[in-house]
Each structure stands twice: as C-alpha cells, then as structure tokens.
C-alpha positions in Angstrom: -5.6 30.1 -2.2 -9.2 29.1 -3.1 -9.8 27.0 -6.2 -13.1 25.8 -7.5 -13.3 22.4 -9.2 -14.7 18.9 -8.7 -12.1 18.2 -6.0 -12.3 21.5 -4.2 -15.4 23.5 -3.5 -15.3 27.3 -3.1 -15.2 28.6 0.5 -12.7 29.0 3.3 -10.0 26.3 3.5 -7.0 25.9 5.6 -3.5 26.3 4.2 -3.0 22.6 4.7 -6.0 21.9 2.5 -4.7 24.1 -0.2 -1.3 22.5 -0.1 -2.8 19.1 -0.2 -4.7 20.0 -3.4 -1.8 21.7 -5.1 0.5 18.8 -4.6 -2.1 16.4 -5.8 -3.1 18.1 -9.1 -1.7 20.3 -11.9 -4.1 22.8 -13.3 -3.7 23.4 -17.1 -5.6 26.1 -18.8 -6.8 24.4 -22.0 -8.5 27.5 -23.5 -5.4 29.7 -23.7 -2.3 27.6 -22.7 -1.0 24.8 -24.8 1.4 23.4 -22.3 2.2 23.9 -18.6 5.0 22.6 -16.5 5.6 22.2 -12.8 8.8 23.6 -11.4 10.0 21.0 -8.9 7.1 20.9 -6.5 8.5 19.2 -3.4 6.1 19.7 -0.5 8.5 17.9 1.9 11.7 19.7 1.2 10.4 23.2 0.3 6.6 23.4 0.5 6.2 27.2 0.1 8.6 28.3 -2.6 7.4 26.6 -5.7 5.4 27.8 -8.7 3.4 26.4 -11.6 4.3 28.2 -14.9 3.0 28.1 -18.4 5.1 27.5 -21.6 6.0 31.2 -21.7 7.3 31.2 -18.1 4.4 33.1 -16.7 3.4 32.1 -13.2 0.0 30.5 -13.0 0.1 29.4 -9.4 2.5 30.8 -6.8 2.7 28.5 -3.7 4.6 31.2 -1.8 1.4 33.3 -1.8 -1.3 31.0 -0.3 -3.7 33.9 0.1 -3.9 34.4 -3.6 -7.4 34.0 -5.0 -7.9 32.1 -8.3 -11.2 31.5 -9.9 -11.3 28.7 -12.5 -14.3 27.6 -14.4 -14.7 23.9 -15.0 -14.7 24.3 -18.8 -11.5 26.3 -18.7 -9.2 23.7 -17.0 -8.0 20.2 -17.4 -6.9 18.4 -14.2 -3.9 16.0 -14.3 -3.0 14.1 -11.2 0.6 14.3 -10.0 1.1 11.1 -8.1 4.0 10.6 -5.7 5.5 7.1 -6.6 7.6 7.3 -3.5 4.4 7.3 -1.4 6.0 9.8 1.1 2.7 10.5 2.9 2.2 6.8 3.6 5.8 6.5 4.6 5.3 9.1 7.3 2.2 7.2 8.6 3.9 3.9 8.7 7.0 5.1 10.5 4.9 6.9 13.1 2.4 4.2 13.9 4.0 0.8 13.0 6.7 -0.5 15.3 9.1 -3.5 14.7 8.8 -6.2 17.3 11.1 -9.2 16.7 10.4 -10.6 13.2 7.1 -8.8 12.9 5.5 -5.4 13.5 2.7 -4.0 15.6 0.4 -1.0 15.0 -0.6 1.7 17.4 -4.2 1.8 16.3 -5.3 3.9 19.3 -2.9 6.8 18.3 -3.7 6.3 14.6 -7.4 6.6 15.3 -6.8 10.0 17.0 -4.8 11.2 14.1 -6.7 9.5 11.3 -6.5 12.5 9.0 -2.8 11.7 8.5 -3.8 8.4 6.9 -6.8 10.0 5.1 -4.4 12.4 3.3 -2.7 9.4 1.7 -5.9 7.7 0.8 -7.0 10.9 -0.9 -3.8 10.7 -3.0 -4.8 7.2 -4.1 -8.4 8.2 -4.8 -7.6 11.1 -7.2 -5.6 8.9 -9.6 -7.5 8.4 -12.9 -7.7 5.3 -14.9 -5.9 7.0 -17.8 -3.0 8.0 -15.6 -2.8 4.6 -14.0 -2.6 2.8 -17.3 0.5 4.9 -18.2 2.4 3.7 -15.2 4.9 0.8 -15.3 3.9 -2.6 -14.0 5.9 -2.2 -10.8 4.3 1.2 -10.2 0.9 -0.3 -10.5 1.8 -3.2 -8.3 3.1 -0.9 -5.6 -0.1 1.2 -5.8 -2.3 -1.8 -5.2 -0.2 -3.3 -2.4 0.0 0.1 -0.6 -3.7 0.7 -1.2 -4.6 -2.7 0.4 -2.4 -2.0 3.5 -3.6 1.6 3.9 -7.3 0.8 3.7 -6.8 -2.1 6.1 -5.3 0.3 8.6 -8.3 2.6 7.9 -11.0 0.1 8.5 -9.4 -1.2 11.7 -8.7 2.3 13.1 -12.3 3.3 12.3 -13.6 0.4 14.3 -11.0 0.3 17.0 -11.0 -1.1 19.7 -11.6 -4.6 18.3 -10.0 -8.0 19.2 -9.7 -9.1 15.5 -10.2 -7.6 12.1 -12.8 -10.4 11.6 -15.0 -8.8 14.2 -15.7 -5.8 12.0 -17.7 -7.5 9.3 -20.7 -9.8 9.5 -20.9 -13.5 8.5 -21.8 -12.6 4.9 -20.5 -9.0 4.4 -17.1 -9.8 5.9 -14.4 -7.2 6.5 -12.8 -8.2 3.2 -16.0 -8.0 1.2 -17.0 -4.5 2.3 -16.9 -2.1 -0.7 -15.5 1.0 1.0 -12.4 1.7 -1.2 -13.3 4.4 -3.8 -10.3 4.2 -6.2 -10.0 4.0 -10.0 -13.6 4.5 -10.9 -15.6 2.5 -8.4 -15.9 1.3 -4.8 -13.8 -1.8 -4.2 -13.3 -4.3 -1.5 -10.1 -5.7 0.0 -11.0 -9.1 -1.5 -11.1 -7.6 -5.0 -7.7 -5.9 -4.6 -6.1 -9.1 -3.3 -7.7 -11.8 -5.3 -9.0 -10.2 -8.5 -6.2 -7.7 -9.1 -2.9 -8.6 -7.2 -3.1 -12.4 -7.4 -4.9 -12.7 -10.8 -3.2 -10.0 -12.8 0.3 -10.1 -11.4 0.7 -13.8 -10.5 3.4 -13.1 -7.9 3.5 -15.5 -5.0 5.5 -13.1 -2.9 2.4 -10.8 -2.7 1.3 -13.0 0.3 4.1 -11.6 2.4 3.5 -8.0 1.4 -0.3 -7.5 2.0 -1.1 -7.3 5.7 -4.4 -8.5 7.2 -3.9 -6.8 10.6 -3.4 -10.1 12.4 -0.8 -11.7 14.6 -0.1 -14.6 12.2 0.0 -12.3 9.1 3.4 -11.3 7.6 4.6 -8.1 9.1 3.3 -4.7 7.9 6.4 -3.1 6.5 7.5 0.2 8.1 7.9 1.7 4.7 5.7 1.7 1.6 6.4 -0.4 -1.4 7.9 1.6 -4.3 8.6 0.5 -7.8 12.3 1.5 -7.6 13.1 -1.2 -5.1 10.0 -3.4 -5.3 11.8 -6.7 -6.0 14.2 -6.2 -3.1 11.3 -5.3 -0.8 9.3 -8.4 -1.7 12.4 -10.6 -1.3 13.1 -9.2 2.1 9.5 -9.7 3.3 9.4 -13.2 2.0 12.6 -14.2 3.7 11.7 -12.6 7.0 8.3 -14.3 7.2 9.5 -17.8 6.2 12.3 -17.7 8.7 10.1 -16.5 11.5 9.9 -19.6 13.9 6.6 -18.5 15.3 4.8 -18.9 12.0 7.0 -21.4 10.2 9.1 -24.3 11.6 11.2 -27.0 10.1 13.3 -30.0 11.0 15.9 -31.8 8.8 16.6 -35.5 9.1 19.2 -36.5 6.5 17.8 -35.6 3.2 14.2 -35.2 4.5 12.6 -31.9 5.4 9.6 -31.7 7.7 7.7 -28.4 7.6 5.1 -26.9 9.9 4.1 -23.7 8.1 1.5 -21.0 8.0 -2.0 -21.7 6.7 -1.2 -19.1 4.0 0.5 -21.9 2.1 -2.7 -24.0 2.4 -5.2 -21.3 1.5 -3.2 -20.2 -1.6 -1.4 -23.3 -2.6 -2.3 -22.7 -6.2 -0.1 -19.6 -6.2 3.0 -21.6 -5.3 2.7 -24.3 -8.0 4.9 -22.3 -10.4 7.6 -22.6 -7.7 7.3 -26.3 -7.4 4.7 -26.2 -4.6 4.6 -24.6 -1.2 7.3 -27.0 0.2 9.8 -26.2 -2.5 9.0 -22.5 -2.2 9.7 -22.5 1.6 12.9 -24.5 1.1 14.1 -21.9 -1.4 13.8 -19.1 1.2 14.9 -20.9 4.4 18.2 -19.8 5.9 20.1 -23.0 5.0 23.3 -23.5 3.2 23.2 -24.2 -0.6 24.6 -27.7 0.1 21.8 -28.5 2.5 19.2 -27.3 0.2 20.7 -29.3 -2.7 20.6 -32.5 -0.7 16.8 -32.2 -0.1 14.6 -33.5 -2.9 11.1 -32.0 -3.2 9.7 -35.5 -2.8 11.2 -35.7 0.6 9.4 -32.6 2.0 6.5 -33.2 4.3 4.1 -30.3 5.1 1.8 -29.6 8.0 0.2 -26.3 8.8 0.1 -24.1 12.0 -3.2 -22.7 13.1 -3.6 -19.0 12.1 -3.9 -16.5 14.9 -6.4 -13.8 13.9 -5.7 -11.7 17.0 -5.2 -8.0 16.2 -1.6 -7.0 15.5 -1.8 -4.0 17.9 0.9 -2.6 20.1 0.1 -2.6 23.8 
C-alpha cells in the first residue's frame, strides 16, 4: 500500500514500512468524511486482519490487502497520530538487548548497532507525536514518554558511536554528549540535558526520576528491561529507587546505635536540591533502605552522616 503524505513519500516501500506507517497514523478524509474510527488495530496480535472504516462502516484502509494503492492529496486528509502508551516497540528492544546482571543491567551495544532499525522504529513513534496530541495526555503518560525518550535516545547515540569506553567520549569538552541536539521530538531538536533538567526535573519535580533515566554508565541506576508506562508508573519508580539505593556497589551504610553513616552515589550530591522535599538525601536514602520500621524510627535525620562514592563512567556494556 503506497500512501503520499509528509511522513511517506510515493514510491516503492516494503510491507514493513507500510505497516509501520499504518500503525503510527490514522488517515481521516476531512473533505467528505465527518468521522473515522479504527477497528482494533493491534500489529502485535493480528497485524494483517484489521481495517480502518468511516462513520458509515465503509472500509477506507484494508490492512489485509497490503498491495492496495491509495492516493491521498495533502489537502484531502488530516493525520492524527495513534501513540502506543504501552511502548511495545521499545519493550521488544529492551528485552532483546538489555540483560539483568545482579542489581543492575548491561546492554549488548554491539548487537544493537547491527540491528539499529529496531530502535529507530520506536524513535519514529516518538517523533511523529504532535504537540496537540501530547497536551491531551495524562501527566503520567507524558512523564513516561519523556523518560522512555531519554533512555531510547541514549541507547541510540551510544550504539551509533560504539565501540566507546564511556558515553562521555562521544561529545567534546563544550558540546558534550548531553548537550548535543539530536532528538527531533515535539517540534524541535532537543538534547538529553533538556529532557532531563528542563523537562523531567523542572516540570515534574519527582526525585525518583534519577533512578529511571539511564546514562549508559556502570554507576548509573539500571536501565529497566521494560519501558515505563503510565498504568504502573508509580510502582516502576518505586522499584527502581529501592533497587538502586540497596545496591551495595553504589550505596553503603553502617548503623551504630541511633546513628547512620552513609556512603552513597554522587547522584545525591549533584542533585541534592531535588531531595530537599524529602528531608534531604540522607533522609531519602533512609526511607528506601531495607531496614525494619523500628530501626528507621530510631534514627533521627540529625544523626545521619553522608559521604559520596566516586562515580564510574565506564560503559554499561555486556561483554
């Protein structure tokens, strides 16, 4: 099926290309059709037996007939993105290339680089979302979008430059990896820094974000083997926070009576402002440590001392 519009130029395309477009957008004929509906498009369960119909039940697009030719003029159609809030495409990538190792995960960047189109397919899903569509989403859906975008584009920039010893080797001293504007989503090219600091931290004010975004480094909180989704976002953030804080490689503690001595990640130093609403980084860590309620209650925040463990920027690659 060949379709002409701003996302899809006329010509010969593979069936995979056609399916990718059809699952990403709904085509509505504004000149003659008031409303159109999609009849349960599910490319994972049943990719070739779905149709798009108009309000009268007439088939506009039949996915069971991929060789069908449709010619649409730009002034005859309106394109509405259909975004998968389960992030299934990204889920497949994560499960294939990210492997659990103890309390963390490692990424097979070598294999990912060879099959980069699998990740690019998900990035395309992120890129076709419009500002209008995005604004209609719930706060949790928006949060999940940005976190997954950060992690997916981090995978992309590392895979594109692999092999490297560290993500910091990709950028220069001024235009660092995190300042590169290579992410074309929601109307402009953005950087990883913008997504993390100007959007996630500033707009959502959620300290657990630091355990969800992944910087492709050994000392970074693990890249989750599934995408973040709105339906279980709070549970996912809780799980990631608890895992990282109780990882003895990145965070250590000793208790002497009612005194708690912490040696914790530099994340808590770099972003200490984000933990003030939780009583400071020491109190935040205490909250998530695997200790009995009685032990936690016996420790006063004034009796918590904090030191920081040097961050390991080595690549989180599987070997």
